[in-house]
C-alpha positions in Angstrom: 100.3 119.0 111.1 100.5 116.1 108.7 103.3 113.7 108.9 103.0 113.0 105.2 103.2 116.7 104.2 104.8 117.7 100.8 106.8 120.8 101.1 106.5 121.9 97.5 103.5 120.9 95.3 104.8 118.4 92.8 103.1 120.3 89.9 105.2 123.3 90.9 108.3 121.2 90.7 107.4 120.0 87.3 106.8 123.5 86.1 110.3 124.5 87.4 112.0 121.8 85.3 112.6 123.2 81.9 112.2 120.5 79.3 109.7 118.3 81.2 106.8 117.9 78.8 103.7 116.2 80.1 103.7 112.5 79.1 101.2 111.1 76.6 98.4 110.3 77.4 98.5 91.9 90.2 101.5 94.7 90.6 104.4 94.4 88.3 108.0 94.5 89.6 109.5 97.9 90.1 111.6 99.4 87.3 115.0 98.1 86.7 117.8 100.3 87.9 120.5 101.5 85.6 122.9 98.9 86.9 120.4 96.2 85.9 119.3 95.4 89.5 115.6 95.4 90.4 114.2 98.1 92.6 112.0 96.5 95.2 109.0 98.7 96.0 109.2 97.7 99.7 105.4 97.9 99.9 105.5 97.1 103.6 108.6 98.9 104.6 108.2 100.5 108.0 108.6 104.2 108.3 110.1 106.1 111.2 107.3 107.0 113.6 106.9 108.5 117.0 109.3 106.7 119.4 111.1 104.9 116.7 113.9 107.3 116.3 116.1 105.5 118.9 115.4 102.6 121.2 111.7 103.2 121.8 110.2 103.6 125.2 108.3 100.3 125.0 105.6 101.0 127.6 104.9 104.5 126.3 105.0 103.5 122.6 102.9 100.4 123.4 100.2 102.6 124.9 100.4 104.9 121.9 99.9 101.9 119.6 96.8 100.9 121.5 95.3 104.5 121.3 96.0 105.2 125.0 97.4 108.6 124.2 97.2 110.3 127.7 98.9 107.2 129.2 101.5 107.3 126.5 102.2 110.9 127.1 102.4 110.5 130.9 104.9 107.6 130.4 106.9 109.4 127.8 107.3 112.8 129.5 109.6 111.8 132.3 111.9 110.1 129.8 111.7 113.0 127.4 112.7 115.4 130.2 115.6 113.0 131.0 116.8 113.3 127.4 115.4 110.2 125.7 115.1 111.1 122.0 112.5 108.5 121.3 110.3 109.7 124.2 110.7 113.3 123.0 109.6 112.4 119.5 106.6 110.5 120.9 105.6 113.4 123.1 106.0 115.8 120.2 103.8 113.7 118.0 101.0 113.5 120.6 101.1 117.3 121.1 101.3 118.0 117.3 98.3 115.9 116.5 96.3 116.7 119.6 95.9 113.0 120.5 94.1 112.8 123.9 95.2 116.3 124.7 94.7 119.8 123.3 96.9 120.3 120.3 99.9 122.3 121.3 102.3 123.1 118.4 104.6 125.0 120.8 105.2 121.9 122.9 105.4 119.8 119.8 108.2 122.1 118.5 110.0 122.0 121.8 110.2 118.2 121.8 110.8 117.8 118.1 113.7 120.2 118.4 115.1 118.4 121.4 115.0 115.1 119.6 116.3 116.6 116.4 119.3 117.8 118.3 120.0 114.2 119.2 119.8 113.2 115.5 116.5 111.4 115.7 115.5 111.2 112.0 111.7 111.5 112.5 112.2 114.5 114.7 114.6 116.1 112.3 112.0 115.7 109.5 109.2 117.1 111.5 111.2 120.0 113.0 112.4 120.8 109.4 108.8 121.2 108.4 108.2 123.6 111.2 111.3 125.6 110.3 110.0 125.9 106.7 106.5 126.8 107.8 107.6 129.4 110.4 104.3 129.6 112.3 105.4 128.1 115.6 109.2 128.6 115.4 111.3 131.2 113.6 111.4 130.4 109.9 114.9 129.1 108.9 115.1 127.5 105.5 118.8 126.8 105.8 118.5 124.9 109.0 115.4 123.2 107.7 117.3 122.0 104.6 120.2 120.7 106.8 117.9 118.8 109.0 115.9 117.4 106.1 119.1 116.2 104.5 120.2 114.6 107.8 116.9 112.8 108.1 117.0 111.7 104.5 120.5 110.4 104.8 119.4 108.4 107.9 116.7 106.7 105.8 113.5 108.6 106.5 111.6 108.1 103.3 109.4 111.2 103.6 112.5 113.3 104.3 114.1 111.8 101.1 111.1 112.8 99.0 110.8 116.3 100.5 114.6 116.9 100.3 114.4 116.0 96.6 111.7 118.6 96.1 113.7 121.2 98.1 116.8 120.5 95.9 114.9 121.1 92.7 113.0 124.2 94.1 116.4 125.7 94.8 118.1 124.8 91.6 116.6 123.3 88.5 120.0 122.6 86.8 121.0 119.2 85.6 123.3 118.4 88.5 120.7 119.4 91.1 118.1 117.3 89.3 120.4 114.3 89.2 120.9 114.6 92.9 117.2 115.0 93.5 116.4 111.9 91.5 118.6 109.9 93.7 116.5 110.9 96.7 113.2 110.4 94.8 114.3 106.9 94.0 115.2 106.0 97.6 111.8 107.3 98.7 110.0 105.5 95.8 111.7 102.2 96.8 110.4 102.7 100.3 106.8 103.0 98.9 106.2 106.7 99.0 103.6 107.2 96.2 104.5 110.8 95.5 108.1 109.7 94.9 107.0 106.8 92.7 105.0 109.2 90.6 108.1 111.4 90.5 110.2 108.5 89.2 107.6 107.8 86.5 108.0 111.4 85.3 111.8 111.0 85.4 111.7 107.9 83.1 108.9 109.3 81.0 111.0 112.3 80.1 114.6 110.9 80.4 115.9 113.5 82.9 118.1 113.4 86.0 120.7 111.2 84.4 118.1 108.5 83.4 117.4 107.4 79.9 113.9 107.8 78.6 112.1 104.5 79.4 108.3 104.6 79.2 108.0 101.0 80.2 109.8 101.8 83.5 107.7 104.9 83.8 104.5 102.9 83.5 105.6 100.4 86.1 106.3 103.3 88.6 102.9 104.8 87.7 101.3 101.5 88.6 103.0 101.3 92.0 101.9 104.9 92.8 98.4 104.2 91.5 98.1 101.1 93.7 98.8 103.4 96.6 95.8 105.6 95.7 97.8 108.4 94.2 95.1 109.8 91.9 97.3 111.6 89.5 99.2 108.4 88.8 95.9 106.6 88.4 94.8 109.1 85.7 98.1 108.9 83.8 98.3 105.1 84.1 94.7 104.7 82.9 95.4 107.0 79.9 98.7 105.2 79.1 97.0 101.8 79.2 94.2 103.0 76.9 96.7 104.4 74.4 99.2 101.6 74.7 102.0 103.9 76.0 104.9 102.1 77.8 103.4 98.7 77.4 100.5 96.8 75.8 97.3 98.5 75.1 94.7 97.6 77.7 91.5 99.6 77.2 89.5 97.8 80.0 92.3 98.1 82.5 92.9 101.8 81.6 89.1 102.4 81.9 89.2 100.8 85.4 92.0 103.0 86.7 90.3 106.1 85.4 87.0 105.1 86.9 88.7 104.7 90.3 90.2 108.1 90.1 86.9 109.6 88.9 84.9 108.1 91.7 87.3 109.5 94.2 86.8 113.0 92.8 89.6 113.6 90.3 88.1 116.0 87.8 90.5 115.2 85.0 89.6 111.5 85.4 85.9 112.3 85.3 86.3 114.1 82.0 88.4 111.4 80.5 86.0 108.7 81.7 83.2 110.6 80.1 85.0 110.4 76.7 85.6 106.6 77.1 81.9 106.1 77.8 81.0 108.3 74.8 83.3 106.4 72.5 82.7 102.9 74.0 86.4 102.4 74.8 87.1 99.9 77.6 83.3 99.7 78.2 80.0 99.7 76.4 79.2 103.0 74.8 76.7 104.9 77.0 76.0 108.5 76.1 74.0 109.3 79.1 76.6 108.1 81.5 79.3 109.9 79.5 77.3 113.1 79.8 76.8 112.6 83.5 80.5 112.3 84.2 81.2 115.4 82.1 78.5 117.3 83.9 80.1 116.4 87.2 83.5 117.6 85.9 82.1 120.8 84.5 80.4 121.6 87.8 83.9 121.4 89.4 85.2 124.0 86.9 86.5 121.9 84.0 85.6 123.1 80.5 86.0 120.9 77.4 84.6 122.4 74.3 84.5 119.0 72.6 82.4 117.6 75.4 80.2 120.7 75.4 79.4 120.0 71.8 78.6 116.4 72.7 76.2 117.6 75.4 74.5 120.0 72.9 73.8 117.0 70.7 71.9 115.0 73.3 68.1 114.9 73.2 66.2 116.7 75.9 65.4 113.5 77.7 69.0 112.2 77.6 70.1 115.5 79.0 67.6 115.2 81.9 68.7 111.6 82.6 72.4 112.7 82.6 71.7 115.4 85.1 69.9 113.0 87.4 72.7 110.5 87.1 75.3 113.2 87.8 73.4 114.2 90.9 73.7 110.6 92.1 77.4 110.5 91.3 78.2 113.4 93.7 
């Protein structure tokens, strides 16, 4: 069970939002809010974690922090059984992740539920995930939504992001989208990269009660990119190369696309190939261009323009490109 799980793939959310076309295409301050204030990214903002839902059981949580998971569980269980919500959340986390013990989702569900019933936001979030999944507890989307909303309103950033996705998945109307954007923004301010990317899409397309503002969109993209959100890296790199939402910066855009490509993003690999082919942001290098496209094509991407480029290489260049692609894997 991942604590950073997205309930609904963001691509599916975008597809559900009629009128959301794909945008063209040292950290800056976060985008300005509509009231003129500055949204602080809160890069180091602490998130709710096991044992933080209420006053933490210091000895148990201290052991957990040091990686002494069995000790942490032994210390947490008596308190959990006595009704301590923080200890219940900590025990649930240990069982859910199989830390020092065999993974036991049934026990995790038991303790998450107990803590959620005491309004512990982290437990509400995690138990909501279980209710949506339906593998270890009876599936209950309505209770899951209510718990997710409670956790989001209590300030759990991942619950805020996931609640926004749930809202849009239920209703893609303007009012629902406006409400969802409010929760995306809260999560984005707390440093959730998925939410920062969502805010970039909001401003890039002028939806959810926000005016189209590609400069703000680009700043949100950079925040998400700096947190290794590869889709944001691809879009930010493309925008920088094309001069969308700010000054044209071909070298900077090339650098972001290269990071995403090296981390396995297939779209980035293809776009990087085109930059190498044209000498944009870097020296032109047809062999390296071909190598990156070969890598992308092996992953299933087809680009007829780049296929034509490959056909125009000499036999020796093609061999060199294949050897280089093999090293890039």
